[in-house]
N, C-alpha and C positions, 0 to 999 in steps of 0.2 A: 504493500499500500504506499509506504514512504517513497519508494522509487517512482511509482506512478505520479505522485504529487510533485516530485522533483522534476520529472519529465514534462508534466503539464506546465509547471512554472517556467521552465526553460523554453517551451514552445511559445507561451504568451510573451515572454521577454523578446524572443527572436522576432515575433510579429510586431511588437510595439516599438522597438528601437528604430527600425526603418521609418515608421510613421512619424516619430518625433523628429528625425533627421529631415524627412520630407517636409514637415511643417516649417521648420527653420528655413529650409531652402526656398519654400514658397514666400516667406516674408522677405528674405533678403539674399537672393542668389548673388554671388560675387561676380559682378560685371563692373569693372572700373570705369568711372567717368573720364572721358578725355580731359587732359589738363586745361584746354581752352574752356571747356564747360565748367570745370571746377573754378577757375578764376572768375568766370562770368557769374556763377552762383553767388560767390562771396561779394562781388561788386554790386549785384542786384540787392543783396541783403544789406548793403551799405555798412559792412562790417567795419568797426572802428577800433583803433588801438586800445587795448585793455578790456575789450568786450570778451565775452565767453561764447564760443560756438560749440555746439554738440553735433557730431555726425553719427547718426544711428545706422548701424551696419557699416562701419567705417572701412571695412575691407583692408587695403594696404596702407591706409592712412593719408592718402594724397591730399584730401581736403584739409586735414588737420595740419599737415606740414606747410601747406600753402597759407593757411590762416595765420599760423605762428610766424612764418618768415616774411611773407609779403604784407600782411595786415597787422602785425604786431599784437595779435589777439591771443588769448588763452584758448586752447582747443582740447576738447574731451571727445574721445571716440568710445563707442560701445559696439563690441563685436563678439560674436558667439564662437567663431572658429579659433581653436588653439593655435594653429600655425600662423594664421593672419595676425593674431594678437602679438605673438612672439616676434614676427617679422616687423610689425609696426613699432613695438617697443625698442627693438634693436636699431631700427632706422632712426627713431627719435634720438637715441643715444649717439649714434654716428653723426647726426646733424647738430648735436649739442642743444637740442630742444627739449630736454627732459624737464626743464623748469616751466615750460609753456605748453607741452603736449602730454596728455596722459590717455592711456587706453585701458578701459575697463572691460574685463571679459564677463559677458553676461547677456541676459535676455533684454533686448531693447524695449520690449513692452513693460519692463519693470524699472526702467531707468528713472533716476531722480533728475528731472529737468528744471527744477526751480532756479538753479543758477544761470540758466541759458538766456542769452540775449538773442541768439540765432540758433536754429536747428536745421541742419541739412539732411535730406533723405534722397535715396535712390532706391525706392522700394516699389513693389507692386501695389496697385490700387487697393487691393484687399488688405494689405498690411497698413496702408495709410488709414483705411477705415478703422482698423483696430487701434491705431495710434491717436486718432482724433480726440477720444475722451481724455487721454493722458495729456495731450497738448492743452485742451480746455481747462483742465484741472490744475496743471503745473505751471504753465508759461504766464509771465506777467504781461500786463497791457504794453503794447509796443514791441514785444518780442516778434521776431520774424521767423517764419518756417519757409524754407526754400526747397522745392521738390524738383528733381530732375525727371522729366518725361511723364510723370504720373500725378494726376490731380488728386486733391483731397475732396471726395464727394461731399456735396452739401455746403461747401465753403466756396465763396466767390474770391478768385485771386485778385490781389491788389495790383499785380503786374504779371504779365506773361511775356516772355522774350523767347527768341529762338536763335540758336547757334548752329551753323552748319560746319560739320567736321568730316572730312573725307567723303563728301557727298551725302551725308546723313544729317537730317535735321534733328536737333535736340531741343525740346521745349523745356523752359524753366519757368516754374510757377512760384510766385512770392505771395505769402499770406501774412498779414500783419495782425497780431492778436488785438482784439478790441478791448475796451475797458471792461472790467468785470461787472456783471449784472448784480444788482441786489442791494 
């Protein structure tokens, strides 16, 4: 009986692990934004020196490094992938940006965004739908959310821009958080 229970547990775990991995992949598949798009996203956000930018699903950290180097901002990335977190942290150290760039390994849906002045995302629309309540609950009035290619349903963008890189058009949506109701 004990062996059957153990086998059943192994089967359930074997079935669930790919489902969890697939869920993470649906939220934030690693597809790097071209550098031109990264720079335009931060320009559209009007990122200022000393502000804090959060990149959810930061991948290799290119938005973080650009924000820290070019805009003199503090940059925080949230990334689920062990190898990408390690790669990003190593790159921050190589670039001498450890004092302005930090990468948190974890679930972007559970990130503490209260310190953010700007949040950047390159996630699927369904992930943006899941993040919307977090943004509404956590971000201060005037904070900016900048999304590469995918809208946040139910929100009207304050600005939409397009950047063409290698013949492909990339849309950039900026949303500015309104004053809190109440």
